N, C-alpha and C positions, 0 to 999 in steps of 0.2 A: 427218301423214306419210302419203303415199300408198303403195299396195302395191308400186309399182316401187322406190321408195327403200328400203322395208323389206327387199325381196328382195336388193338389193345389199348392205345392211348385214349381213344374215344370212350371205351368201356370203363376205364378207370375214372375218367372225368364224370361220367354219369353216376358211378357209385359214390364218388365224393360229394356230388351235388345232392344225392339222396340223404347223406348224413349231415348236411349243413343245417344250421340253426334256423328254425322257422316258427312263426306264431301259431296259435291254436287255429285261427281262422284259415291259415294256409294249409295246415296239416289235415284239417277236416275235409278238404276238397278231394282227397285221394279216393281211389276206388274202394268201395266197401268190401270188407272181408267177411267170409262166411263164418258163422258161429258153429264150431264143430259139435258142440253139445246139442243145439237145437236141430242141426241137420240130421242127427241120428234119433230125433224124436225123444230125447232125454230132457226132462224138465230140470232146469238149473235154478236153484233157489239162491237168493241173495244171502250171503253169509254175513256174520257180524262185522268181519273185516271190510267187506264191501261197503257197509253203511257207516261204521264208526272208525274206520282206519285201523291202526294197530294199538289203539288205546287200551284194549282189553289185555294185551300182552306186555305192556310197559311196566316197569317197576314204579309203583305208585307210592309216594311218601305221604305222611300225615299232612305235610304242608300243602301238597297238591289237593288233598281232600278239603282242607280249610279254604283254599283259594276258590275251589269250585262252589263251596257254600256261600262265599262272599260275593259271588258273581250276581249280576242282575238277571232275573228271570226274563225270558223273552215272551212275547205275546203274539198271537195270530188273531187279529180282530175279526169279528164276524164279517162275512162277505168279502174277505181278502181273497186274492188270487193265490192258489196253491197248486202244487203238483201232487197227484195221487198215484201211488205205485203199489201193486199187489205182487209180492215176491213169487217168482216162478210162473208168472202169467204175462202175456203180451199186453194185456189191458186189465184193469180192475173189473170185477164183476159188476153187471148193470145195477144190481140191487144196492151195492155199496156206493156206486156213483150217484144214484138217486138220493140216498140218505145224506151223503156228504154235500150234495148240491143244495140242501136245505139251509146250510150254514156258510158255505164257501163257493167261490167261483173256481171250479176245478178244471185242471188240464191233466190228462193221463199220460203215463210213460211206462215203457216196458219194465217189468221186474225180472228180466233175464239178463244178467251181466254179460257184456261183450268182452270176452277174455282177450287180452292184448296179444300181439305177435310174440313169438319166442325171443325175438331180439329187436332192438330199436336203437336209435342214436341218442346219446346224451348231449349236453350242451357243449362239451369239448369236441364233439364229432366222433367219439368212439362208441362202439356198440355197448348198450346196457341190457340188462335182463328183460325189462318190461316197462310199460308206460301206463299211467292212469289205473294202477291197481285198485285204488280207492274209487269205487263206482259212485259214491256220494259226491266226491269232488267234481266229477263230470256232471252229475245232476245239478249241483249248485251252480255250475257255470251256465248250464242250459236255463235254469230258473232265473238267473241274473239277467240273461239276455231277454227273457220273457217278462221280466219285472214281477215274478212270483215272490210271494212273501215267505213261504215255507214249503218243505217237501215232507209229505206224509207217506210213510212206508208201513205196510202191514203184512204179517204172516198169518195164515189161517190153517188150522188143522181140524179135520172132522174125526171124531173118535166115537167108537161104538163100545157100549158097556154091557157086560154080562154079569148077572147076579150070581155070586158064589154062596150057596146055602151053608157051606161049612164055616167060612169066615164071616158070613153075613155082611159082606161088602160087595161093591161093584168093581169088577176088574176091567180096566180100560185099555184099549189098544187102538192104534191108528187105523182108520178105515181106508182101505186101498182098493176100491171097486170090488170088494168081496161080497159075501153073503151076509145079510142082516137077519137071517133066520133065527140065530141064537141070541141076538142082541135084544136087550130089554130097554136100553136107554141110549140116547145120542147126546153128544155135546159138541159145541163148536168153539174151539180155543182160538183166540186172536191175540197177537202181540203187535204193539204199535210203536213206531219210532217217529218222532216229529223233529225235524232239523230246521233251524233258522238259516235262511239262505245267506243273509248278510254276515253273520258272525260264525256260523258253523256250530253253534251251541245246539245240543240235542237233548231230548228226554225220551225215555223208553219205559213202557209199562204194559201190563196185561189187564184189560178190563175184566170185570166179573163175567164169567161165562154162564150160559143158560143150559140146563139139561132138559131133554125132551123125552118123555116116556113113550115108548112105542106101543101102539095098539096091537093086541094079539091077533093072529090070523084067524079068520072065521071060515068054516067049511072048506078048509084046505087052501084058501086063497091067500096070496101074499098081501101084507098090509100096504097101504098107499104110501110107501116110503118116499117117493119123489115129492109128494105134497108135503110130507112131514119135514123133509130136508129143506124145502123152500121156506116153510114157515119158521124153522129154526134159524136159517140164514137171515131172513128178514128181521126177526126179533133181535138177533145178535148185532147185525150191522147198524140197526137203528140205535141201539144202546151205545155202540162204539162211537158213532158219529156225534151223538149228543154228549158223550163223555169228553171227546176231543174239544168240542166247542166250549164246554164249561171250564175245562182246564186252562185254556189258552186265550180266552176272550179278554 
């Protein structure tokens, strides 16, 4: 057998070994892969599919709804260990961590999904399209290892409002580091999803948001928007943390 044939055989064996069945603990020891979204400074938000799987796209029957209603509600007792995740952020904001720490023992995790490789191996050894598409499944595994009770994910959106004198209503738009010169009101929208680690049961809702009226500029000076934003966040996060604790205690 010449050296060229030997090299081909060795390469084939290595490829087959890469597609052999392995446990999660074995697979996670591989070299980390770069996240193409974050490497380009693009913030990647968690989608509903990342958190809830494909339940939102399934054909839901009336029986499915009744089965869900008959299920036992899960609880997250006060001072339980939980994982806190802010969508689109490597770690939840400090203000939210402080408010949640009043009710739970929190650990934080990134809210930027690590998209899988374009191809991987399935149980039969053949290549499949992807692996761990459901980000929540991976988070539940991590939480189970850490003996955390629940995973709390939240999405937050800052909006600025401008009063329309014609319709006499406030027109809202997402604030994206633009100017607040024409804005008269701010509001901080938060959506929360709580997932039970043991069962995978989840609940999602949006707590009541608070609106903050901006002070008009004086003598051509810009209003203290940074201070106003901080106060709005603090008030919103305090209400959200309290709401979670009351709902699941």
